[in-house]
C-alpha positions as CSV (number, residue, x, y, z in Angstrom):
1,M,118.8,153.0,89.1
2,S,114.7,153.2,90.0
3,C,113.1,150.7,92.6
4,S,111.2,149.2,90.4
5,H,114.1,148.3,88.5
6,Q,116.0,146.8,91.1
7,I,112.9,144.6,91.6
8,M,113.0,143.3,88.4
9,M,116.6,142.5,88.9
10,I,116.1,140.7,92.4
11,I,113.5,138.6,90.4
12,Y,115.2,137.9,87.3
13,F,118.2,136.8,89.7
14,A,116.2,134.7,91.7
15,S,114.4,133.0,89.0
16,F,117.9,132.3,87.7
17,L,119.0,130.8,91.2
18,L,116.2,128.4,91.0
19,T,116.1,127.2,87.6
20,L,120.2,126.7,88.2
21,F,119.2,124.8,91.6
22,Y,116.4,122.6,89.7
23,V,118.8,121.9,86.6
24,G,121.4,121.0,89.0
25,L,118.8,118.7,91.0
26,I,118.1,117.1,88.3
27,A,121.4,116.2,87.2
28,Y,122.6,115.3,90.4
29,Y,119.6,112.9,90.7
30,G,120.2,111.5,87.2
31,Y,124.0,110.6,88.3
32,G,123.0,108.8,91.5
33,W,120.2,107.1,89.2
34,Y,122.6,105.9,86.1
35,R,125.3,104.8,88.4
36,T,122.8,102.4,90.3
37,R,123.6,99.2,88.7
38,P,120.6,96.9,88.4
39,F,120.3,93.6,90.3
40,Q,120.6,90.2,88.3
41,P,119.1,87.9,90.9
42,F,119.4,84.7,88.7
43,T,123.1,85.2,88.3
44,E,123.8,85.4,92.1
45,R,124.4,82.5,93.8
46,A,122.8,82.3,97.2
47,N,122.3,79.7,100.3
48,F,119.4,81.3,101.5
49,S,120.8,81.0,105.1
50,K,119.3,84.0,106.5
51,T,115.6,83.1,108.0
52,V,113.1,86.2,106.8
53,S,110.2,87.4,108.6
54,V,107.9,89.6,106.4
55,L,105.6,92.1,108.8
56,I,102.4,93.4,107.6
57,P,100.7,96.0,109.2
58,V,96.6,96.2,108.3
59,R,93.8,97.9,109.2
60,N,90.2,97.0,107.1
61,E,91.6,95.5,104.6
62,E,89.6,92.4,104.2
63,A,89.0,94.0,100.4
64,S,93.0,92.8,99.8
65,I,94.6,90.9,102.3
66,Q,94.0,87.4,101.4
67,A,95.5,88.4,97.8
68,T,98.6,89.7,99.5
69,I,98.8,86.5,101.9
70,H,98.5,84.4,98.6
71,D,101.6,85.9,96.8
72,I,104.0,86.0,100.0
73,L,103.3,82.3,100.6
74,K,103.9,81.4,97.2
75,Q,107.4,83.0,97.3
76,E,110.1,80.9,96.2
77,Y,111.9,80.4,99.2
78,L,112.3,77.4,101.7
79,N,109.6,77.1,103.7
80,D,110.9,76.4,107.1
81,G,113.3,79.8,106.3
82,M,110.2,82.4,106.3
83,E,107.2,83.6,108.4
84,V,104.6,86.1,107.6
85,I,103.6,88.0,110.9
86,V,100.3,90.2,110.4
87,V,99.2,92.8,112.8
88,D,95.6,93.8,113.3
89,D,95.8,97.5,113.8
90,F,92.1,98.0,115.2
91,S,90.2,96.8,111.7
92,S,86.4,97.2,112.0
93,D,85.9,94.9,108.9
94,R,86.4,91.2,108.7
95,T,90.2,91.4,107.7
96,R,90.6,89.2,111.2
97,Q,88.3,86.6,110.2
98,Y,89.8,86.4,106.6
99,L,93.6,86.1,108.1
100,E,92.2,83.2,109.8
101,Q,90.4,81.3,107.0
102,I,94.1,81.0,105.7
103,P,95.6,77.7,106.9
104,D,99.2,77.9,106.7
105,K,101.8,77.7,109.6
106,R,104.2,80.0,108.3
107,L,101.0,82.7,108.8
108,R,101.1,84.2,112.8
109,V,98.4,86.5,113.2
110,F,98.2,89.4,116.0
111,A,95.3,91.9,116.9
112,M,96.7,95.3,118.6
113,R,93.4,95.4,121.0
114,D,95.0,92.3,122.8
115,F,98.0,95.0,123.4
116,F,97.0,98.4,123.4
117,N,94.3,100.9,123.8
118,E,93.8,102.3,120.4
119,N,92.9,105.9,122.1
120,Q,96.2,105.9,124.0
121,L,98.5,105.5,120.5
122,A,99.8,108.5,118.9
123,S,101.1,106.1,116.0
124,P,99.3,103.0,115.8
125,K,101.3,101.7,112.6
126,K,104.7,102.2,114.2
127,E,103.4,100.4,117.4
128,A,102.1,97.5,115.3
129,L,105.2,97.5,113.3
130,A,107.1,97.0,116.5
131,L,105.1,94.8,117.7
132,A,105.4,93.0,114.8
133,V,109.1,93.2,114.9
134,S,109.3,92.2,118.9
135,K,107.7,88.7,117.7
136,A,109.4,87.8,114.4
137,K,112.2,85.2,114.4
138,G,113.8,86.2,111.2
139,E,117.4,87.5,111.4
140,L,115.9,90.1,108.1
141,I,112.9,91.5,108.5
142,V,110.6,92.5,105.9
143,T,107.8,94.7,105.5
144,T,105.1,95.5,103.2
145,D,101.1,96.7,103.5
146,G,98.1,94.7,103.2
147,D,97.0,95.6,99.5
148,C,100.3,95.3,97.5
149,R,101.0,92.2,95.4
150,M,104.3,90.9,94.4
151,G,105.7,88.2,92.0
152,P,107.2,84.9,93.2
153,H,110.8,85.8,92.5
154,W,110.0,88.9,95.3
155,L,111.4,87.3,98.5
156,S,114.4,85.6,97.3
157,T,115.8,88.7,95.2
158,I,115.8,90.7,98.3
159,V,117.7,87.8,100.1
160,R,120.3,87.5,97.3
161,F,120.5,91.1,97.4
162,F,121.2,91.3,101.3
163,E,124.0,88.5,100.6
164,H,125.6,89.9,97.7
165,Y,126.3,93.4,99.2
166,Q,125.3,93.0,103.2
167,P,123.7,96.5,103.8
168,K,122.0,97.3,107.1
169,L,118.8,98.4,105.3
170,I,117.2,97.9,101.9
171,A,114.6,100.1,100.2
172,G,112.5,98.4,97.3
173,P,111.1,99.3,94.1
174,V,107.0,100.5,94.7
175,V,104.6,101.0,91.9
176,Y,100.9,101.8,91.5
177,Q,98.8,98.7,89.9
178,R,96.8,101.0,87.9
179,S,96.7,103.7,85.5
180,D,93.0,104.0,84.0
181,S,92.4,107.6,84.6
182,F,93.9,111.0,85.1
183,L,94.2,110.7,89.0
184,N,95.7,107.7,88.9
185,A,98.2,108.1,85.8
186,F,99.3,111.4,87.4
187,Q,100.0,109.1,90.7
188,S,101.9,106.4,89.1
189,L,104.1,109.3,87.2
190,D,104.6,111.0,91.0
191,L,105.7,107.5,92.3
192,L,107.7,106.5,89.6
193,S,109.7,110.0,90.1
194,M,109.7,109.4,93.7
195,M,111.3,106.1,93.3
196,G,114.1,107.5,90.8
197,I,114.7,110.0,94.0
198,T,114.7,107.5,96.3
199,C,117.7,105.0,93.9
200,A,119.5,108.2,93.4
201,S,119.6,109.9,96.9
202,V,120.7,106.6,98.3
203,A,123.4,106.0,95.4
204,N,124.7,109.8,96.1
205,G,124.7,108.8,99.8
206,L,122.3,111.2,100.7
207,P,118.9,109.0,101.4
208,V,115.7,111.5,101.2
209,M,112.9,108.6,101.3
210,C,111.6,105.3,100.9
211,N,108.5,103.3,101.2
212,G,107.4,100.8,103.9
213,A,105.5,98.8,101.3
214,N,108.9,97.4,100.6
215,L,111.7,97.6,103.1
216,A,114.0,95.4,104.3
217,F,116.6,95.4,107.5
218,E,118.5,93.8,109.3
219,K,117.1,93.2,112.9
220,S,120.0,93.3,114.6
221,A,120.4,97.0,112.9
222,Y,116.9,97.4,114.1
223,D,117.3,97.0,117.7
224,K,120.9,99.0,117.7
225,V,119.0,102.1,116.3
226,G,116.2,101.9,118.8
227,G,114.0,100.8,116.4
228,Y,111.0,103.1,115.9
229,S,111.3,104.8,119.3
230,N,111.6,108.9,119.5
231,N,109.6,109.6,116.5
232,T,106.0,108.4,118.0
233,Y,104.5,111.5,117.8
234,T,103.8,111.3,114.4
235,A,101.4,108.8,113.2
236,T,103.4,108.0,109.7
237,G,107.3,108.5,108.5
238,D,107.8,104.6,110.1
239,D,110.0,103.9,106.9
240,V,111.6,107.0,106.6
241,F,112.6,107.7,110.2
242,L,114.3,104.2,110.6
243,M,115.7,104.2,107.3
244,L,117.5,108.1,108.5
245,K,118.5,106.1,111.9
246,V,120.1,103.3,110.3
247,Q,121.9,106.0,107.8
248,N,123.4,108.0,110.7
249,K,124.3,104.8,112.6
250,Y,125.7,102.8,109.6
251,P,127.1,105.4,106.8
252,G,127.0,103.5,103.5
253,G,124.3,100.9,105.0
254,V,121.5,101.8,103.1
255,K,120.6,100.7,99.6
256,F,118.1,100.6,97.0
257,L,117.4,97.4,95.2
258,K,117.0,98.0,91.4
259,A,115.7,94.8,90.1
260,R,112.4,94.2,88.3
261,E,112.0,90.8,90.3
262,A,111.7,93.1,93.5
263,V,108.4,95.8,92.4
264,V,105.8,95.6,94.2
265,T,103.0,97.1,93.1
266,T,99.9,98.7,95.5
267,E,96.3,100.6,95.1
268,P,96.6,104.5,94.4
269,Q,94.5,106.9,96.2
270,P,90.7,106.5,95.4
271,T,89.7,110.4,95.3
272,Y,91.5,113.9,94.8
273,W,91.1,114.4,99.3
274,A,92.5,111.3,99.6
275,L,95.8,112.2,98.0
276,F,96.0,115.3,99.7
277,Q,95.5,113.9,102.9
278,Q,98.2,111.6,102.1
279,R,100.3,114.5,100.6
280,K,99.5,116.1,104.5
281,R,100.8,113.3,106.2
282,W,104.2,113.1,104.0
283,G,104.4,116.5,104.4
284,V,104.7,116.4,108.5
285,V,107.3,113.7,108.3
286,F,109.3,115.9,106.2
287,V,109.1,118.5,108.8
288,S,109.6,116.7,111.4
289,R,112.9,114.4,110.2
290,S,114.5,117.7,109.2
291,H,117.2,117.5,112.1
292,Y,119.0,114.6,110.1
293,Y,120.0,117.0,107.7
294,R,121.3,119.7,110.1
295,S,124.6,119.7,108.7
296,F,123.1,119.7,105.0
297,T,120.9,122.1,105.4
298,R,123.6,124.4,107.0
299,S,125.5,124.3,104.2
300,V,123.1,125.0,101.6
301,R,121.8,127.8,103.6
302,S,125.3,129.3,103.8
303,F,125.5,128.9,99.9
304,F,123.0,130.8,99.0
305,H,123.7,133.6,101.4
306,V,127.5,134.1,100.4
307,T,126.1,133.7,96.6
308,C,123.2,136.5,97.3
309,W,125.8,138.5,99.4
310,G,128.2,138.2,96.3
311,W,125.6,140.0,94.5
312,G,124.6,142.7,96.4
313,I,121.0,141.6,97.1
314,I,121.8,141.5,100.8
315,A,124.0,143.2,103.2
């Protein structure tokens, strides 16, 4: 057998393995998605006994923050059972002034510059969230972003889901608001696929991602896993790292809320460069979280090693 023929055989076999792996992965995620039953919030009785703190870290969100706060304050939830905490992450625009124009006792605003020196923080968003959690009075913590919109049943759906299933952490669905251009349509489809993977991986017992724009967790669970500590070396990943720590501490304690009423919408990246920078940040998070999957990656590596050895590709 000639050398070129051997190379072609290796290429064909590698292509076959990759195709098989891709088909298996799609089947794996499809199975997880379809086994997750849609949650029907209005068929579940709820006593709303849990106090809830909605946390929003913001930086330069003057264009959207008032609309976001307005949506949250209009939620179908008991007024004395909910608070909103906004932490201004060194904004250079009028975000803080706009927040101060909202006269509602449920809204509490803190400024990072009153607690930290910006130049000394490797991960300002994680520090902002940690500050917000430390100030929160609620037993259930819900996080979102300053450019998000949500329907009036968003919070009550989360609480109903929490009371029904008693999870430690809830990953909620997030979609983009607009798909009026090729870039926005691409991002919308991409985010929908990531929501599918989030739901499926949680259902299959190996959660791989979640989105901090729609995340809820028990404050007691947050405290027991150490919150956002031990991963402040990356600027992003607050949501994923916390989810993985909760999953490791409480196997099966992470749930995905598959309900239309729980959807949060947000704005897509405005340019290709901004999208590239976003994905680069996400890539850093993926590499940094790999130690959470050591046993899984060892199993996959062993599988490919044994398979290749069996076909005579490696000695």
